[in-house]
N, C-alpha and C positions, 0 to 999 in steps of 0.2 A: 146775304145768306145768314142764316141763324148760326151763331158761333157754336163750335163744338164744346160741349160741357163735360168736364171730368172732375170728380172729387178725388183728391189725393189723401192718402192716409199714411202717416209717418209715426214712428214710435216716439220721437222727440223732435220738436221743431219750434223755433230755430235752434241750431246747435253749431258750435264752432267746427266740429268735424264733419258736419253735413251741409256746409255752405253751398256745395254743388247742387243740392236739391233746391235751395232757394233760387239759385241762378237758373235752374231748369224751369221752375215755375214762372219766373219773370220772363224768360225767353218765350215760353209758350203763350203767355198772356199777350206779349207783344206781337205774336203771330196770329192773334185773333181768338185764342181759346178762352173759354170761361172756366176758371179754376178756383176752387176754394179748397182749403187744406184743413184736415182734422189731425190732431196730434193726441196720442194716448197720454203722453206725459207733458208737463210744462217745459218751457225753455231750460237750457242747461245753465243759465245764469239769471240773476235778477233782472227785471225789466230795465232798471237804471244802468245796467252794464252792457245792454245790447247796442249794436250799431243802429243808426237811423233806419236802415232798410230792415233789419231784423225786428226792430220795435214796431214798425209799420205792419210787418207780417204777423207778429204776435197779436196785435190788436184785432186782426180779422180772422185769426185761427180759432177753430172750434176745439177746445180742450176737453177730452173725454172724461178724465178722472176728476176734473173740476166740477162736473155735474153732480158728483156725490151719490150717496145711496138713494136719496129721495128722487133725484133725477133719473137714476137707473130704474128705480121701481116704477115710476110713472111711464117711462118709455116701454118697459116690459109689459105693463098692463095694457097700454094702448096697442102695442103690437099683438098681444094675445087676442084682443078684440078684432083687430084688422086682419091678422094673418096667423090664425091659430095653427093651420097646417104647417106653415113655414117654421114656426117655433118648435113644433113637434119634430119636424125633420131635422132641425138644428140640434135639438136635444139628443136625438138618436145618433146623429153624426158625431157629436161631442162624446157620447158614451163609447162609441166605436173607436174613436181616435185616442181616448184616454186609456182604453184597455182596463186592466185590473189594478191599475195604480191609483190609489185614492188621491194623491197629490195632483196627478195629471187630470183626474176627473174634476177636481175642484177648480183647476185652472180653466178647463173647458167651460165651466159655468160662468166664471168671470169673463171669459172671452165672449160668451153669449150676451151678457149684460152690456159689455162694451159695443157689441155688434148692433144691438137694438137701439142704443143711443146714436150710433153713427147712421144707421138706416133711417131713423126718424129725422135726423139732421139733413140727410140727403134728400128725403122726401119734401122737407120744408123748402129746400132750395132748388128743387126740380132736377136733381142729378139722377142719372140712370146707369152710371158706370163709375166704379171705384178702382183707382190705381194705387198700389202699395209699393213703397220702396223698401227693399230687403224682405227676404222670405223667412223672417223670424216671427215672433208672436204676433206682431201687427198683421202679418199676412194670415195668421190663423183667425184673427178677428175678421179680416176682409173676406175670407172664405165663408164664414158664417153669415156675414152680411148678404152674400150672394144667395145662400141657402134660404134665408128667411125672407128676403125682399125681392128675390128673382131679378137682381140687377147684374150688369156685367162686372167682371172681376179680372184684373190683370196685375202683374208684378214687374218690378225691375229687380233683377238678381245680380248681386255684386260678387259675393264670395269673399274670402273662403269660409267665413264663419258658418254660412248656411249649409256648407257641405260636410262639416265635421260630425254633426249628429243628425244626418238626414232623416233617420227613422224617428228620432226624438222630436224633431221639428215638423214631422209629418210632411216632409218635402215631396215625396211621390204623390201624396194625396193633393197637395197644393198644385202641383203640375197638372194633374188630371182635372182639377176644378177650374183652373185659370182658362180664360178665353184666349189669352196670348201672354207671352213673357218676353220682356226686353232684357237682353244679356249685354253687359258692358264690355265683354271681351269674348274672344273665341274660347278661352279657357273656361269661363263661366258657362258658356253654352255647352261645352263638352261634358262638364260635370252634370248638367241637367239631362243630356242625352244618355249618360251612363245610368241615370236613375229612372228612365222612362222608356216605354215602348216606342218603336220607330213611328208608329201612327201619331204620336204626339209631337214629333220633331218639327212639324210645320208651324207649331205655335211659337217657336223660338226666333226672335228677331235680334240681330246684332245692332245695338244702339250704343255707340261709344259716347263717353262723357267728353267734355271739352273745357278749354280755358278761354277766358275773355282776353283777347290780344289787345283790346283797347286799354285794359287795366294792367295786364302783365306784358309789358313791352320789352323787347330785347335791348340789352345794354350794349352800348358801342364799345368795340375793342375789348370785350371781357376776356380776361385770361391771356392777353396778348404779350404781356411783359412779365418778367420775373418779379417776385415780391419778397420783401424782407420777412414777411409773416404771412402764412397761409391760413385763411379763415374758413373753417368747415362749418356747414350748416346742416342740421337735420330738423325737419318739421314733421310732427306727428304725435299722437297720443303716447304717453309714457307707459307702455304696456308690454308684457312679454313678447307679443307677436311682432313688435317692431325691432327687436334685436339690438336695442341701444347699448346693452352691456358689451356686445361684440364690438361695437363702435368705440366704446371707451377703451377696450383692450387694444384696438388698432391705434388709437391716439397715444397710448402709453408706449407701444412699440416704436412709433414714429418719433416721439420725443427722445426715446432712448437712443435712436439713430442720429439724433441731432437735427431733425426737421423742425422748423419753427411754426408748428401748427397750434391752432386753438379751435375749440369746438363750441358752437352754440346749439343747445337743444331747445326748440320751441315746442311747447306742448305741456300737458299735465296728465296725470293719471296714477294708477295704482303702483307703478314702479318708481315713483319719484324718490322716496326715501332710500330704496335699494340702490338706485343709480348714484345718488349722492354719496352713499356709504362706499360704493364700489370705486368711485373717483378718488375718495380719500385713501382707500386701501392701496390703490395704484399710484398714489402720490402725484396725481395730475389735476387735483381740484383747482389749482391756480389757472389751468388752461381750459377749464370747462365752465360755461355759463348756462345756468338753468333759467330760461327766460319766462317760463310759465306759458299758459294758454294765451294766444294772441289772435284777435279777430282780424277779419279781412281789411278793415280800415287801417290797421297798424302793421300788417305783415310785409308790405312791400320793402321797407328799408332793410329788413333782414336778408331778403334775396339780393338787394342792391349791394350789400356789403360783403356778400359771400364770394369766396374764390372757387369753392367746390361744394356741391350739394351731395350729401351721402345718406342713403336709406338702406340700412343693413337688415331689412325685414326678414323674418322667418315665414310670414304669411301676409298676403295682400290680395286685394282684388285687382284694381288697376289704379294706383294712387294718384289723385288729382294734384297733390303737392309736387309730385315728380313732374307732372305736366307743367305746372306753374314755373318751377325752376328752369325747365328746358325752354319754355316760352321766353323767359327773361335772359336766355343765353348764359346760364350758369352751367358749367360742365358738371355732369352728373355721374354718380357711381351708385349702383344698386345690386340686388341679388337676383340670381337666375331662378326665379320661382314664379309659379302661377302665371298671371297675365303680364308681368313686367317685361319679359322679352318681346311682347307684341309692341311695346312702346319704345324700349331701349334696345338698340341693336349694337351688340358689343363691338367696340372699335370703330363704329361708324358715327353714332350720335351720343355715345356714352360708353361706360365700362360696366361689365357685369362680372360678379364674383359669386362663388358658391356661398350659400347661406351658412352661417356659423363659423366661417373661416376667417379668424382674426388676422392671421398672417397674410392671407390672400387679399383681404381688404386693405391692410396696411401697405402692401406692395402696390395695389392699384392707386391709392392716394399718393404714394411716393412717386409713382410714374408720372402723375399729373403735376406734382410739385416740381419735378425735374424737367418738365417739357412744356413751357408756356405755349409753344406753337400747337401742340396737341390739345391743350386746354381750349384754345381758341377754335380749333377745327371742330372739336366735339360740341362746343357751345353753339357755334353757328349751325351745325347740322341738327342739333337738338331743337333749336328754335324753328328751323325750317320744317322739321318733322311735325311739330305741333300745329303749325300753320296749315299744313297740308292734310293732316289726318285727325287732329284733335282740337279743331277750332270750335268754340262754343256755339257761335251763331250757325255755322254750317251743320254741325251735328244736331243742333236743336231743330233745324229745318227737317232733317231726316227723321228725327223722332216725331215731329208733328205729322209728317207724311204717314208714318207707321200708325200712329194713334188714329189719325183721320181715316185712313184706309180700313183699319180693323174695325173701328166703330161703325163705319158706313156699311161694311160687309155684314155686320151683326144685325142691322136694322131690317 
């Protein structure tokens, strides 16, 4: 049979924080799909700093902004000759979405230039369907690709960023334009339902992400015995949404109570200087390591050395790093927000606390420090949960069935 062909569009690819997209693409290709990826922006690191897999992906990715003004101009001229009505419809759509805001109107014109570049690239490679990860500006471009070139258009919605400024991101219009939408959690699907008429709800498919259990294997007897020192690990971008300042507060409270804890923060971002200064003010800098951004090739040792994984986030979709830690049988603590309770069941396979509650977070960490048996119980249950519900291979097969069925129905 002819392989199912889908073009992917991502804002930035490859990227440390979006490794799950690379894994998804790899899995779908292994299942017989023909997939090429377009990225609006270049990778988040120099090519020399990419992993072998990322470097290979980067070599075959179509980078939109790399085409420059000359490339965009030629693509627009060619598209005007081939699809003048489509360009006119896209201009009208852009003006309508931009409203009376001059800046938004300018962005819509840039999106159109990016859309004609992607549409022409798709035509050269024989693609008739475009799938976009995240309902952010890349999805605005994808929506215009559909308008101009009359191709299929779908999205994977993660949240919560897409939901904060739904009107500004034209999310209701994207829902209406999409042929179908993959939602990574019930929470994400609920937010789309809130923004759309019930007639559109059949577009929403629950497609969970997953972790590769061949790579992230459960550690034997993790947390089974008492430790002289408890190593806490947090993996994620250093941004306000991740709540790392609350985690630092909790570490300070624990040290003041005499608990021998240390914290490793893996990630980089806009909050780095603020977090370092906060650790100094709390006089806990000696117990906090800022490891910087770490790619997948070098991440495993951090999980292997951790006694407890802590994610104090204020806002999340459904964090893959939490799945990875659970898969490796590291006992986990996180916050009771968004899609996290769909993954972490309080007292069963992890602990949940209220977001922003430094005292509650410190108490939860202390509870695990005091109870090695509970650490092991939660660790084993967490690993079992990911194997049953968040396995990459199994969930990729479900995604493949969704994509294949939806595309077949559209033909």
